[in-house]
C-alpha positions as CSV (number, residue, x, y, z in Angstrom):
1,M,39.3,145.7,116.4
2,M,42.4,146.7,114.3
3,K,44.8,145.4,116.9
4,R,42.9,142.1,117.0
5,L,43.2,141.7,113.1
6,Q,47.0,142.4,113.4
7,M,47.3,139.7,116.1
8,I,45.4,137.2,113.9
9,R,47.7,138.0,110.9
10,I,50.8,137.6,113.0
11,L,49.5,134.3,114.4
12,K,48.6,133.0,110.9
13,S,52.1,134.0,109.6
14,T,53.8,132.3,112.5
15,V,51.8,129.1,112.0
16,L,52.5,129.2,108.2
17,V,56.3,129.8,108.7
18,T,56.4,127.0,111.3
19,L,54.5,124.6,109.0
20,V,56.7,125.4,106.0
21,L,59.9,124.9,108.0
22,G,58.6,121.7,109.4
23,L,57.8,120.3,106.0
24,M,61.2,121.4,104.7
25,S,63.0,119.6,107.4
26,F,61.5,116.3,106.2
27,G,63.3,116.8,102.9
28,F,66.7,117.2,104.6
29,A,66.2,114.0,106.6
30,H,66.1,111.9,103.5
31,K,69.1,109.5,103.1
32,F,71.9,110.6,100.8
33,Y,72.9,107.9,98.2
34,V,76.6,108.1,97.4
35,S,79.6,106.0,96.7
36,V,83.2,107.1,96.5
37,T,85.7,105.4,94.2
38,N,89.4,106.2,94.2
39,I,91.5,105.3,91.1
40,Q,95.2,105.7,91.7
41,Y,98.0,105.1,89.3
42,S,100.9,103.3,90.9
43,E,104.1,104.0,89.0
44,K,105.9,101.4,91.1
45,N,103.5,98.6,90.0
46,N,102.4,100.0,86.7
47,S,98.8,99.5,87.8
48,L,95.6,101.3,88.4
49,Q,94.6,100.6,92.0
50,I,90.9,101.1,92.7
51,T,89.0,101.2,95.9
52,S,85.2,101.8,96.0
53,R,83.4,102.6,99.1
54,I,79.6,101.9,99.2
55,F,77.1,101.8,102.1
56,I,76.5,98.2,103.0
57,D,72.7,98.5,103.3
58,D,72.5,100.0,99.8
59,L,74.6,97.2,98.2
60,E,72.6,94.6,100.1
61,A,69.4,96.1,98.7
62,V,70.7,96.0,95.1
63,L,72.0,92.4,95.4
64,Q,68.6,91.4,96.7
65,E,66.7,93.3,94.0
66,R,68.9,92.3,91.1
67,Y,69.9,88.8,91.9
68,G,67.6,87.6,94.7
69,V,70.6,87.2,97.1
70,T,70.2,87.8,100.8
71,S,73.8,88.7,101.5
72,N,73.9,89.7,105.3
73,L,77.1,91.5,104.6
74,A,79.5,92.2,107.5
75,T,77.7,89.7,109.8
76,N,78.5,86.2,110.9
77,R,75.7,85.1,108.7
78,E,77.2,86.5,105.5
79,S,76.3,84.5,102.5
80,T,79.1,82.4,101.0
81,I,78.1,83.6,97.5
82,A,78.0,87.3,98.4
83,E,81.4,88.2,97.1
84,T,80.7,86.4,93.8
85,Y,77.6,88.5,93.3
86,I,79.4,91.7,94.3
87,E,82.0,91.0,91.7
88,K,79.4,90.2,89.1
89,Y,77.6,93.5,89.9
90,F,80.8,95.5,89.6
91,R,81.6,94.0,86.3
92,A,78.2,95.0,85.0
93,K,78.2,98.5,86.5
94,F,81.8,99.7,86.6
95,V,83.7,99.8,83.3
96,L,87.2,101.0,82.5
97,E,88.5,102.0,79.1
98,L,92.1,102.8,78.1
99,D,92.4,104.7,74.8
100,G,88.7,103.8,74.0
101,E,89.1,100.0,74.6
102,K,87.3,98.3,77.4
103,V,89.8,96.5,79.8
104,D,89.2,93.8,82.3
105,Y,90.3,94.4,85.9
106,Q,90.8,92.1,88.8
107,F,88.4,92.0,91.7
108,L,90.8,91.6,94.6
109,G,88.3,91.4,97.5
110,K,86.4,93.4,100.1
111,A,86.6,94.7,103.6
112,Y,84.3,96.5,106.0
113,D,84.6,99.8,107.8
114,N,81.6,100.4,110.0
115,D,78.6,100.8,107.7
116,V,80.7,100.8,104.5
117,I,82.0,98.1,102.3
118,I,85.3,98.7,100.5
119,C,85.8,96.8,97.3
120,Y,89.4,96.5,95.9
121,L,90.0,96.3,92.2
122,E,93.2,96.5,90.2
123,L,94.2,96.8,86.5
124,S,97.8,95.6,86.0
125,D,100.4,96.3,83.3
126,V,99.3,99.9,82.7
127,K,101.9,102.2,81.2
128,L,100.1,105.6,81.7
129,D,102.8,107.5,79.8
130,D,101.8,105.5,76.7
131,L,98.1,106.3,77.0
132,N,96.1,109.2,75.6
133,S,92.9,108.7,77.7
134,V,91.4,106.8,80.6
135,A,87.6,106.6,80.7
136,F,85.3,105.0,83.2
137,Q,81.6,104.4,83.6
138,N,80.2,104.1,87.1
139,E,76.6,103.0,87.4
140,I,76.9,101.5,90.8
141,L,73.4,101.6,92.5
142,T,71.9,103.9,89.9
143,D,69.6,101.1,88.8
144,L,68.1,101.1,92.3
145,F,68.4,104.7,93.5
146,D,67.6,107.6,91.2
147,E,69.3,110.0,93.6
148,Q,72.6,107.9,93.6
149,Q,75.8,109.9,93.0
150,N,79.1,108.2,92.4
151,I,82.1,110.3,93.1
152,V,85.3,109.2,91.3
153,H,88.7,110.6,92.2
154,F,91.5,109.8,89.8
155,K,95.1,110.4,91.0
156,W,98.2,110.1,88.8
157,N,101.7,111.6,88.8
158,G,100.9,114.0,91.6
159,K,97.7,115.2,90.0
160,K,94.1,114.7,90.9
161,K,90.8,115.0,89.0
162,S,87.4,114.4,90.5
163,F,84.1,113.5,88.9
164,V,80.5,113.4,90.2
165,L,78.6,110.8,88.2
166,F,74.9,110.1,88.4
167,K,72.2,108.1,86.4
168,E,72.0,110.5,83.5
169,N,75.7,111.3,83.4
170,N,77.6,108.1,84.4
171,K,80.8,108.5,82.4
172,G,84.0,110.3,83.1
173,M,87.1,110.7,80.8
174,L,90.5,111.9,81.5
175,N,92.8,113.0,78.6
176,L,96.4,112.4,79.6
């Protein structure tokens, strides 16, 4: 009788552990929402050169949700207005400030790399030695995905500083 009770307890424990591990695995299967933006100072061109990498399906979802645009990015059916709305979205969700003043950057274009869109931006006529601070606000996709994280790498004069921004903390600042 005692041996039978031990066997039942072991069996119950095994089933419980298996069930808990099974349920936990569903949590790890969830998609990770992230973008990576590199801001690099070019001494040669006196400019901030910016590349932002975003998953295509996530950007398509936000363009559909926010503007009602079916973009079909990276396909032969890509909407002719897609780039206009991508730029509009960036201007609303990605802001640069030099010494506390908002500055306007150029949206140079986009390219595709597998399931990622790379957006190219540039801020010309920047003399980094004359500045005290560079700040940025990156809210890309945080209006659609609560879990969204936007990683920003800032490189200048052989130095690098990285920031992980998210919905509740979407600003980074670098004192020069």
